[in-house]
N, C-alpha and C positions, 0 to 999 in steps of 0.2 A: 745647460740643457736640463730641463725638468725630468726628474726620475719617474718611472711608472707608478711608484708608490704615491707620489704627489697627485698624479692624474686620478688615481683611484680615490684618494681622499677628497679631492675636489668634486668628483662624481657623486660620492656618498653624501657630501654636504649639500650638493645641488638637489639630490633626490629628497633629502630630509626637508630642505627649504620648500620644495614644491608641495610636499605632503602637508607641511604646516600651513602654507598659503591656501591650499585647496580646502583645508579644514576650517580655516578662519572665514573664507569667502563662501562656504557651503550654504546653499539655500535651506539646508536642514539644521542649521546651527541652533535654531530655536526649539527643536524637538528634544524632549527629555532623553537623557542617555547617561551611560557611564562615561567617565572622562576619556577612556582609551578608544571609544568608538568614534571620537572625533578624527582619529587617524587610521584606524584599522579595525577589521572584523575578526582578527585571528583569535581573540579571546573566546569566541563562541564556537570554535571548531570542536569536532568530536561529539560531545554530549549536547548537541545544538538545541534540541527542543527543551531540555531541562534548563539550559542557560538562558534561552530566550524567555521561558516561562518565569524564571526567577527575576529577570529584568522587568517583566511586566508587573510582577507582584511588588517590586520596589518602586518603579517609576510611573506606573499607570498603564492605561489602555493603548497608548501610542508611544513607541520608543524608537530611537535611532540605533540601528545595528552596526552600520558602517558609515563612512562619509557620504554614501550615495543610496543607502537602503534603510527602510523603516519597517517595523512590524506593528500590526494593528490587531487589537483584541476586543475593541468596543463593538457591541452587538449590532448597532445600526450601520456602522462602517463595514463590518463583515458582510452584512446582508447586501449593502450597496456594491461592494467589490465583486461579489459573485452573482449579482442579479443579471438576468438575461437582458441583453441589449444596452448595457452601460459602457461597453467598449473598454473594459479593463482587460487588455490583451495579456496572454501569457508572456512572461519575460523572455528575453533573448536566450536565456540559458537553455531552455527546452530544446530549441532547434540547434543550438551549439553542440548538443550531445549527439547529433546525427549529421555532422558536417559531410557534405558531398553526397548525401542520400536523402531520399524522401523521409521526412521525420515520422510520418504516420499520424493517426488521429490524436494520439496522446500528446505529441509535442507541437502540433501545428499552431503557429501564431495567427495566421491569416483567418479571420472569422468566416469568410465566404468559403474558402477551401475546406475549413473544418466542418461547416454546415453541410456541404456537399458530401463529404466522406461519411459524416454521421448518418445522413439519409440512406446511404448504401448499407450501413450496419443495422439500421433500424428494424427492418423486418426480421432479419436473421436472429437478432437478439431480443425480440419481443417475447413477452411471457407466453403467448399462444404458440409461437413457432418453437420455442425451446421445449415447452411441454409436449408438443406433438412430435417433434423430431429427435429430441435429445434426452428427455427424462429417463428413458430406459437405460441409456448409456451412463448417465450420472448415477442412477440407482445401482447399477451393476458395479461401478467403481467404489461407491460408498460401502456397499455390502462387502466387497472384497477387503477394503480397508478395515472395517469393523471386525471381520473374521480374523485378520492378522493381529489387530489390537487385542482382541479377546484371548487369542491363543497365547500371545506373549505375556499379557497381564495375568492369566491363570498360572502360567509357569512361574512368573515372578512371585505370585502369592504363595505357591508351594515352597519355593526356595526361601521366602521370608520366614516361613514357619520353622524352617530348620536352621535359622540364624544367618542366612546369607543376605547381608544388608548393604553391600557396596553397590555403587552405580554400575550396572552392566546390563546388556541386552537380554541376558538370561534371567535377570531379576526384576523384570517389569516391561511394560510396553511404552515406548517413547511415542506418545500421541503426536507430537510435533512432526516427527519423521514420517509417520504413516499418513497424517493429513496432507503433508507436502507432496508425498508420492501420489496420493489420490487426486489432489487438485491438479497436479501436473499431467497425470494420465488423462483426466477429463478434458482439460483445455487443449492438450495435444491432439486428442481424437477430434475435437471440434475444429481446430485450426489446421492441422496437417492431414486429417482424414485417416490417422492411424494412431493407436496408442503407443506410448513408449514402453509399456509393460513393466513399469518400475515397481508396481505393487507385487508383481510376480517374482521379480528378481530381488526385491528388497533394498534397492539402492538407486540413486539417480544416475543418469547417463552423462557422458562427457558434454553433450549439448547443453544440459541444464547447468553443468559446471560453468560453461561459457556464458550462459545467461546471467548467472550470479556474479561472475567476474565483470560483466558489462555494467551491471548496476553499481558495483563497487567502484568501477572506473569512473562512472558518471559523478559519483560523490567526490572522488579525489580531484577530478578535473574542476569541479565547482568550488570546492573548499580550499584546496591547496594546489592550484594549477601548475606551479613551478615544479612540484614533485612529480607530476604526471610526465614530464619530459624525460625523466631519468630512466625508468624501467626499460624502455625500448632499446637503450644503448648498452644495457648490462647483459653479460652472458649468463643470466640466471633464468632457468626454464620457467619457473612459476611467475616471475616478474614479466617476462616477455609474453607469457600466455595471457596476462592481464591486459596488455595493450592490443593483442590480436583477437581477443574474444569477440568483439563486435563484428568483425569480418566473418567469423565462423557462424555466428547467429544469423547474419544476413544471408549467407550462402545456403544455409540449411533450409531456408525458406523455399528453395527449389522443390522440396518434397511437397509442400502445400500446393504449388502450381501443378505438379504432375497429378496429384490426386484430384484437383479441381477440374483438370482436363479429361478425366476419365469419363466414359459414357455414364450418363446419369449423375454428373458431377454435383448437382445440388444436394444429393443425398450423401455425398462423400465427405464434404466439409463445408464450413460456413461460407467460404469464398465462392462456392458455386452459386449460392443464393445471392451473394453480393454482386456477382457478375450479371446474373439475371436482372437484378434491380437496376444496374447501370445501363444495360441494353434497353430496358423498358423506358428509361428516362433519357435516351439518346446520349448517354454518357459512356464512360469506360473506366475499368479498373485495370491497370497495367500489371505486368509480372513484377515489376519493381515495387508497386504498391502492395501486392500480396506478400512479398518477402518482408517488407517493413512491418506490415500489420501482423503477420504470423509471429514474428519475434516479439512485437509489443504485447500480443495476447499472452504469450508464454511468460514474459517478464512480469506482467501485471495480474495474471490470473492464477498464479500458483501459490507463491508465498503469502499473498494477501489473504486468501481463504484459509490457508494453513495456520497462520498466526492468529486469526480471529477465533478459529475453532480451538486452538491450543489454550488461549486465554479463557475461553468460555468453559472448557472442561476444568481448568485449574480453579477458576473463580467459584464454580458451582461445588466442586469437591471440597473447597475450603469451608462451605456452609452446609453442614449435614441436613438441617431443616429444609433449606431450599432444595437440596438434592432429592430428599424424600418427596417433596411436593411435585417436583418436576418429573420424577420417575412415575409417580402415581398418575399424573396427567397423561403422560405418554402411554402408560399401560392401558388407560381407559379408551384409547383410540383403536386398539386392535393391532395385530401383528403386521398387517399390510402397510400401515403407516402411509395411507394415501396422502399425496401432496396437497390436494384440496382440503382434506381434513386438517392437515397441519397448518394451513393458512387460516381457516375459519374457526376451528375448534380447539386450538392449542394456545390460549392467550398467554400462559406463563412461558411456554417455549419462545414465543415471539418476543415477549418482554425481555427474557434473558438474552436473546440475540441482540436486541436493540441496546440493552444496557452494556453488553460486551463491546459493541461498536462505539459507545460513548467514550470510555476511557482507553480502549484498546483497539481502535480502528487502526488498520495496518499503516495507512498513510496519515500519520498524526502530525507530520512536520510541515514546514513552510510550503505554501503554494504562492510563488511569486508572480505578481502582475505589474504591468506598467501603467502609470497614471495617464489618462487620455488628455487630449488638448484641453486646456483650461484648468487642469489640475483638479484638486478636490479639497474639501474641508472635512477633517475627521476629528472628532472629540475636541473641537475648538481650535484645532491647528490647521493652518493652510499649508498645503503641500503642492509643489510645482509639478507641472506636466513633465512626463519622462522619468520621474523618480520611480524606482522599484519599490513596491509595497507588497508585503506578504502577510498572510494570515496562517495561523497554525491551530488545527483542531485540538491539539494537546492542551492549549490554553483555554479556548472558549468552550470546550467540553468539560472543563473543570472550573468554570466561572462561579465564584461563590455567590454572586448576586442572582444568578440564573438557576442554579441547581441546589436543592437542599442536600446537604452532606455530599458534596461532589466527589470526595475521595473515598467514599464507601460504596462498594459494589452492592447495589440494591436490585436484585433480580425481579422485583415486583414493581419497579418504578414506572414501567410503560404499559402495565396491564390496562389502565384506563387512559388512553391517549387523549380523550376529550378534556382531561384535566390539565393538559399541558398548557403553559402560558404562551402567548405569542412570541416572546423572546426565546423560550425553549425550542419552539418549532423552527424559528429562524436559525438558531445555533446548531441544532441537531443535524449536522451534515455528515451522515454515516458514509455516504459515497460521493462526497463533494456536493456541488450545487450548481444551479443555473444551467447554462448551455453546455457546461463542462462536466456535468454529472456523469459518473462512471457508466460507460456503455454496457458493461457487464452486470449491471445491478440485478437483473432478473435471474441470471445464471448464478450469481453469488448467493442470492437468497435461496435458490433451489438447493445449492450445495450445503449452505449453513443449516437449513431446516432439516434436510435428510440426514446430514452428518450428525447433528446434535441429537435428533430424535432416535436414530438407530443406535447411537452410542448408549443413550440412557435406557433404551429398551434391552439391548443385548448385554450390556455391561452394568446392569443394576447392582448397586452396592460397591462399585469401584471406589478405590481410595488412592490418594497420592502416595507414591512410594516414600518411605521415611527419610530417604536421603535428598528429597527435593525440598529445597529451602526457599523462602521468600526472596532472598538475595539472588538466587538463580533465575527467578522469574521477573526480576526488575527489568524495566524497559531499556533496551539497547537500541540506539537510533543511528542507522546509516541511511540508506535510501528509504527503507521502510523500517518499522520497528520490529523487534523480536525479543524473546526472553534472553537475558544476558548469558544464561547457561546454554542456550540454543538446544534445549531439550525439556521435556516434561514427562516423567515416567509415572505410570499408574499401575496398580496391582488389583487383583481380584482374589 
């Protein structure tokens, strides 16, 4: 009788044989790659965007990441993949993160359903609607955040003068923390009809903890799925909380429904406007839809803005001449800092924001898509239908052929946008592109303009705290990017 050990050995040998066979017969065997990607993608886990970028630099604009996935950085291919109407659908991974529930607009694969849902969002998230209904709310939250930043930065400056140089909340203002609280309070007010008041209490709520665990869980399920099965069976509170976070986020969406149903609901939150749009088009938005979309808005509308503003402040404060020019431009606009003036008469501010979004867009990582029927030809290589192909802004926003000195932060780069080449225009995907461009784009621009302008008005002369090093600001990539030190302190 054969022993269990023999059965295990036979099983392992069979698995290895199947992996080798699939790698040899793979339709991607002709794509440039490192030797190990013939068998596995484990080598690119963790620092994924850095590893993929290094592979592109070594092997070219198209590379194989795993036996079934490729990454593309060639400008024409990037444009084709994200062009409206070319049927490069989001990969199955997106909807797999919402098993058993409506995935919401962010993860929908079906283009018809996505277009219908996007139409419901369109009016509520238009520039005109946001300016009319929500600019006062955004301005209020930005003003409160700047007040807390200035207060902490001033105290930090005083403590610095008496020799207190260690990293501590009393020795500076952590702009990343305050931007995150601000952006979350803004999107909570729009999505749920109520602020979480995190700026007032100075910390995030358990609900936001759950949202962040959900994002981390999505990364783990995608990158190392077998590890995801372990936490739910272990009696460790933090690990179990990781697996239960999505349920908490989804159920909290009931608050958005309650506020939407209030009398005059359209003024209470965005979903009142969406419901009105659905009724006008003889459609509907269900309570389950509202729960899903409320969670999506919080997940994608808080850390994204916070990360961008954090890198903007850091990059400008690293260049005193740029800081002086930007502060002078903001000062010339007057204390009111009218949003229309910021759009039309602040070219350096807008250029600095654009330049920040180039190397430090929060979602710099892979955007996986499925090749449509008939496949495609990219950079001289034929790729079969059904293969997962991804692009990452981290690489094409640093393309040496497209951008002069791409690794240097040049705040003046986008002052004259008419000088941009067609390739630069195609590659500059600050908020993604095509039919999948971020639905929050106008809200994001409002927050970025008001946040940056008010900071450089009220905190003129700010400096990075002496204990903030470049290594702490290096990009850490999980679901989104963030500074590796997860903070950025400034002093006045």
